[in-house]
N, C-alpha and C positions, 0 to 999 in steps of 0.2 A: 230717574234711573241715576246711576253714578257709578262710573269703571273706574278701579281702583288696578296700578300696573305695580309690579314690585321689578326691580333690578338690583344686582350686585353681587347677588351670591355668588360662591363656588367653593373650591380647594384651597387649603390656608393650611399653614402647620399652624402645627402649637405654641403658642406665645407670638400670632401674627394678629394682622385685623384688614377689617371689612367694614366698610360702607355700603348700606343698604339703601336703597332710595323706591320709593312708593309714591306717582302719579296719579293723580284725582285729576276723572274730568268736571266738569259743571262749576258753576259760578259764584256757589257759593262757599267755597272751602273754607273760608275764615270763621264758619262758626260750627266745624265739623270739629269733634272731639275726634285724635286720632291715634291710633294703637299701633304696636308690634307682637307679633303673637309667636308661637314654633309647637309643631308637635314632632315629636321626635320617633320612630317604629315602634308600637306596639305600648305608646304612649297618649294621654288622652292632651290639649291642644291648651296650651298655659301662655297669659298674659305675660308677657319680656318687657315693657313700655308702656308707658301711656302719657298724651299731652293735650289737655282738653284746649277749646276755643280761647281760655284765657292765659295759656302758655304752662299751666300749673302740672308739674311731672309728676309719674308716678313711677317706678321698677319696683322689679321681682328683685329678692333678696338674694337670688342667683346670680344676680347682673350687675347688683348697684355697684359702681364704682367702680367698674371696666365699660359700661352699656352709656349711652347717652341718645337718647331721643331729642329730635330738635324739628322744626317745619318752617316753611317758607313760605307765609299765605302768598305772595304774588306768583310766586313760580306752583304754586299748587300742591307740592312735593311734600314731604316728611322722610325725614334719615333716621338711619340709628347705626349710630359709629360703634364700631364693635371693636373695644380692642383685649387685649390677653387671652383670648380666644381658645379654648380649653376640647376637649376631644365630648363632652359633653354637654357643650354649645350646638354641638351636631342636629340640624334639624331641617323643616323645612318650617321657615317662616313668614306667614300673614301678615297683611296689611289690613285694617280693619278702621272704617270712620262710623259713626255716631253720630246723631242729631237728633233735639225733638222740635217739634216748631206745634207750637200748642200741645193738644192731645196726642198728637202724633209722634212716635218715635222711628226708627231709623236706622239701618243698622247695613252697612254691604263688607263685604270682605274682595280681597286680592284673590288669584289662583294659588301664591305662592313663590317662591323663591329658594334654591339649595342650598344650606350654608353644613359645606362640611367639615369637619377641623383634623387634620389626620395628617402624619409624619410621612 
């Protein structure tokens, strides 16, 4: 069992920045692929950014160039630096961890943190 706890959400004005953090329990963090998803009211959950265990990153087109995902394996933490935030970035942001050991696939979610972009 892995627990993920997000932090860093809040209210920010358009054009502002926030950094989200997700701390993971467990000693095998370095093999986890980590990702941030978001879900706005009435919308489906969507992938925002992902970083693999080998530090390969990919981003949703809507955030490319504004958001940066990174990880600190020693701290068992993944970050999402968000800049130039816009009202359409308002959503609950969820941390996700997935990994495979042999034929077993694992996938865990955090409870989410609210990000609101508004003047």
